[in-house]
C-alpha positions in Angstrom: 86.3 82.5 104.0 89.9 81.6 104.2 92.1 82.5 107.1 94.4 85.5 106.3 92.6 88.6 105.4 94.5 91.7 106.4 93.4 95.4 106.4 95.5 98.5 106.1 98.6 98.5 108.3 98.2 94.7 108.7 94.9 93.1 109.7 94.1 89.4 109.8 90.8 87.7 109.5 91.0 85.9 112.8 93.3 88.3 114.6 94.0 91.9 113.6 97.7 92.7 113.4 98.7 96.4 113.7 101.9 98.2 114.4 101.0 98.5 118.1 99.9 94.9 118.7 97.0 92.7 118.1 93.2 93.4 118.4 90.6 90.6 118.6 87.6 90.6 116.4 84.5 92.2 117.9 81.2 90.4 117.9 78.3 91.7 115.8 76.4 94.5 117.5 72.8 95.5 117.3 72.0 98.3 114.9 70.8 101.7 115.9 70.0 104.8 114.0 73.1 107.2 114.2 73.4 110.7 112.8 76.2 109.9 110.2 76.4 109.3 106.5 78.9 106.7 105.2 79.9 106.5 101.5 82.5 104.6 99.6 84.1 107.2 97.3 85.4 104.7 94.7 84.7 100.9 94.6 87.7 98.8 95.7 89.8 97.3 92.9 92.0 94.3 93.6 95.7 94.2 92.7 98.7 92.2 93.6 101.7 93.7 95.5 104.5 92.1 97.6 103.1 88.7 97.0 99.7 89.6 98.5 96.4 90.7 97.0 95.4 94.1 98.0 92.7 96.8 97.5 92.8 100.5 98.5 89.7 102.7 98.8 88.3 105.5 100.9 85.4 105.9 103.2 83.8 109.4 103.7 82.0 109.6 107.1 79.9 112.7 107.7 78.2 113.9 110.8 74.5 114.9 110.2 74.2 116.3 113.7 73.3 119.9 114.1 75.0 120.2 117.5 77.5 118.2 119.6 80.4 116.0 118.7 80.3 112.5 117.1 83.4 110.3 117.7 84.1 107.3 115.6 85.1 104.4 117.8 85.6 101.6 115.3 85.0 100.5 111.7 84.2 96.9 111.2 84.4 95.1 107.8 81.8 92.6 107.0 81.2 90.3 104.0 78.0 90.9 101.8 76.1 88.6 104.1 76.9 90.6 107.2 79.6 88.2 108.7 82.1 90.4 110.6 85.7 90.1 109.2 87.8 92.5 111.1 87.6 95.4 113.5 89.6 98.7 113.0 89.8 100.7 116.2 92.3 102.5 118.4 95.8 103.0 116.8 94.7 101.1 113.8 91.8 103.6 113.1 94.2 106.5 113.8 96.5 105.1 111.2 93.7 105.3 108.6 93.2 109.0 109.1 95.2 111.8 107.8 97.2 113.2 110.8 97.4 116.6 109.1 93.7 117.0 108.6 91.6 119.3 110.8 89.0 116.5 111.4 89.9 113.1 112.4 87.9 110.6 114.4 86.0 113.4 116.1 83.3 115.0 114.0 81.8 118.4 114.8 78.3 119.2 113.6 77.9 118.8 109.8 81.6 117.9 109.2 83.1 114.9 107.5 86.3 112.9 107.6 88.1 110.6 105.1 89.2 107.1 106.2 91.9 105.5 104.0 91.5 101.8 103.7 94.0 99.2 102.6 92.9 95.6 102.6 95.3 92.7 102.1 94.9 89.0 101.7 97.3 86.1 101.0 95.3 84.9 98.0 92.7 86.3 95.7 89.8 84.0 96.8 90.1 85.3 100.4 88.9 88.8 99.3 85.1 88.9 99.4 83.1 89.9 96.3 81.7 92.8 98.3 82.3 94.7 101.5 80.0 96.2 104.1 81.0 98.5 106.8 79.7 98.7 110.4 80.7 102.1 112.0 80.4 102.5 115.7 80.2 106.0 117.1 79.8 107.8 120.5 77.4 110.7 120.2 77.4 113.7 122.5 74.9 113.5 125.3 74.3 109.8 124.6 75.3 107.0 126.9 77.1 104.1 125.3 77.9 103.5 121.7 75.7 103.2 118.5 76.4 101.3 115.3 75.1 101.3 111.8 75.8 99.1 108.8 76.2 100.1 105.1 74.9 98.2 102.1 77.4 96.1 100.4 79.9 97.7 98.0 81.1 95.4 95.1 84.7 94.5 95.0 86.3 94.7 91.4 88.4 91.5 91.1 88.9 91.8 87.4 92.6 91.7 86.2 94.2 95.1 86.2 96.1 96.6 83.3 99.6 95.0 82.8 102.4 97.3 81.7 106.1 97.2 80.9 108.4 99.4 83.0 108.9 103.1 82.2 112.6 102.9 82.9 115.6 100.6 82.4 118.4 99.3 84.6 118.7 98.8 88.4 118.7 100.6 91.7 115.4 102.5 91.2 113.6 103.2 94.5 109.9 103.6 94.6 109.8 106.9 96.6 106.3 107.8 97.8 105.1 104.6 96.2 101.9 102.7 96.9 101.2 102.4 100.7 98.4 103.4 102.9 100.3 106.4 104.3 102.3 107.7 101.4 101.9 111.3 100.4 100.5 110.3 97.0 97.9 108.0 98.7 96.7 110.8 100.8 96.7 113.6 98.2 93.0 114.5 97.8 92.8 117.5 95.4 89.8 119.6 94.5 89.3 120.3 90.8 86.2 121.7 89.0 83.9 121.3 91.9 84.8 117.7 93.0 87.7 115.9 94.7 90.1 113.4 93.1 93.0 111.1 94.2 94.7 110.9 90.8 98.0 109.9 92.6 96.5 107.0 94.6 99.0 104.6 93.2 101.7 107.0 91.9 105.4 106.3 92.3 108.3 108.8 92.2 111.1 106.7 90.7 114.6 107.8 91.6 117.9 105.9 90.8 120.1 105.4 93.8 123.7 104.5 94.6 124.6 101.6 96.9 124.2 103.7 100.0 120.8 104.9 99.0 121.8 108.4 98.1 120.5 110.0 94.9 123.6 112.0 93.9 127.3 112.1 93.9 128.9 115.6 94.1 126.9 118.8 94.3 123.3 118.3 95.7 122.3 121.5 94.0 123.3 120.3 90.5 120.8 118.2 88.5 123.6 116.6 86.5 125.1 115.1 89.7 121.9 113.0 90.3 122.2 109.4 89.0 118.5 109.5 87.7 119.0 112.7 85.6 118.8 112.3 81.9 117.7 108.6 82.0 115.5 107.7 79.1 111.7 107.3 79.8 109.8 104.7 77.8 106.2 104.0 76.8 104.8 101.3 79.0 102.4 99.9 76.3 101.1 100.7 72.8 99.0 103.7 72.9 98.2 107.3 71.8 99.7 110.5 73.2 96.8 112.6 74.7 98.7 115.4 76.4 102.2 116.9 76.0 103.8 119.7 77.9 107.3 120.9 77.3 109.4 124.0 77.8 109.2 124.4 81.6 112.6 125.2 83.0 114.1 123.0 85.7 114.4 123.6 89.4 117.6 123.7 91.4 117.6 120.4 93.4 117.9 120.3 97.1 116.0 123.5 97.6 112.3 124.5 98.1 112.4 127.1 95.2 110.7 126.4 91.9 111.7 127.8 88.5 108.0 128.6 87.7 104.9 129.3 89.8 103.3 126.0 90.7 99.7 125.7 89.5 97.5 122.9 88.3 99.0 123.6 84.8 102.7 123.5 85.9 102.6 121.0 88.7 103.7 118.0 86.6 106.3 120.0 84.7 107.2 118.8 81.3 105.1 115.6 80.9 103.4 113.2 78.6 100.1 111.4 79.0 99.6 108.2 77.0 96.2 106.5 76.6 96.9 102.8 76.8 93.3 101.5 77.0 89.7 102.4 77.4 89.7 104.8 80.4 93.3 104.1 81.3 96.0 106.8 81.0 99.7 106.7 81.9 101.4 109.9 83.1 105.2 110.5 82.9 106.0 113.8 84.7 109.0 116.1 85.6 110.8 115.5 82.2 113.8 117.5 81.0 112.8 120.6 79.0 113.3 120.1 75.3 113.5 116.3 75.7 110.0 115.3 74.9 110.1 113.2 71.7 106.4 112.7 70.9 103.7 114.9 69.6 100.0 115.2 70.6 97.9 112.5 68.9 100.9 110.4 68.0 100.6 106.6 68.0 103.5 105.1 70.1 104.7 101.6 70.7 105.7 99.7 73.9 109.3 100.6 74.6 109.4 103.8 72.5 111.4 106.6 74.1 109.2 109.5 75.3 111.7 111.9 76.8 114.4 112.2 79.4 114.0 112.2 83.2 114.4 115.7 84.7 113.5 118.0 87.6 110.7 120.3 86.2 107.4 121.2 87.9 106.7 120.5 91.6 109.9 118.5 92.1 112.7 118.8 94.6 115.2 116.6 92.7 115.4 114.6 89.5 112.9 111.8 89.4 110.1 110.3 87.2 106.6 110.7 88.6 104.6 107.9 87.1 100.9 107.0 87.6 97.9 105.4 85.9 94.5 106.9 86.2 91.1 106.9 84.5 91.1 110.2 82.6 93.3 112.4 80.5 94.5 114.6 83.3 97.3 114.5 85.8 95.2 115.5 88.8 91.5 115.5 87.6 91.3 111.7 87.6 91.1 108.6 89.9 94.3 106.7 90.3 94.1 103.1 89.2 96.2 100.1 90.3 98.2 98.3 87.6 100.8 95.5 87.3 104.3 95.6 85.9 104.9 92.4 83.9 108.2 91.6 85.7 110.9 93.3 87.8 113.6 92.3 90.4 113.5 93.7 93.9 117.0 94.5 95.2 116.0 95.6 98.7 114.0 98.4 100.4 115.2 102.0 100.3 118.6 100.9 99.2 120.1 97.8 97.6 121.0 95.1 100.1 122.5 92.4 97.8 119.4 90.3 97.6 117.4 89.8 94.4 113.8 88.5 94.1 111.8 88.4 90.9 108.2 89.6 91.0 105.8 89.2 88.1 102.5 90.9 87.5 102.7 93.1 90.6 102.6 96.7 91.7 105.8 97.9 93.4 105.2 99.3 96.8 106.7 102.2 98.7 110.4 101.9 99.3 111.2 98.9 97.2 114.4 99.1 95.1 113.8 97.7 91.6 115.8 96.4 88.7 114.0 96.8 85.3 115.6 94.3 82.9 115.6 95.0 79.2 114.0 91.7 78.3 111.0 92.6 80.4 
């Protein structure tokens, strides 16, 4: 194993780096039977972002105890042979849990929590072909801590789908873009009796001015936003599998919505394009009356689909874009992808620098220029 494996906020193989400092690796501990169930909700898929190789996935840890409290002390990543890689505890563990959830690291009887994992490495070979998890807990009325290991979960290191950008021009900021703490990343939604994270890698693209603002003039007027009315393009050859149009637009800068927000109206006017086997691209919050494709139509890379707007569950004009594994905005699992080429102009607002990135996924806050030749 090479040297620089990092997990979620920033973890490193030899030393774990987190926002609040450094944590040394823990030595392997003996195994004991503990009253918890650990499952990996979806196998990790490797993708490239910010010059690193990453994978994002979730652990569900359930207490099987009938009484008392079970507290998660740490989660240790191991390779398929059981070699410890890195320990997640303290503030690092807290950062992997949803602060708004009723259950965090402390599990009551028959409750569960979701742990959001984000693993990073400096090169692809550094990511193991599989991951095991050693979870250490403190159980009520027991002295000391108990640990248990999971079987290995395969890591999918096959190339992700490569797309062209859905927009053109510069100064596009990846609001709520891929990160381990973005609202899209943490949006677990129940539908038809099961839960999904269709927005796991979603981005809200908004075009900004030099100072980072979205508009000039009246913040309550859609037409005063730089993004408004920008053409939205197909990211690959494909087939249109869902079309919604005719939903009126919201007044930006307010919490009010033009229509009641349901699963049917949340994405507003939108298009879903099937671009591969089990690969669907969603373009959401379009202007009413602007959608230029019909259900079942074959479209080509770069073909105009509609105009960026402010419909559905949207506070201001932007394009919600995501790729997932089913023909649904929400009832699907979000998939990572790579944009063939784009320039990064800064983070949150343009800073005068330009760096070109190829075959990567833009991350939260980057400001991007999409060049026509790309």
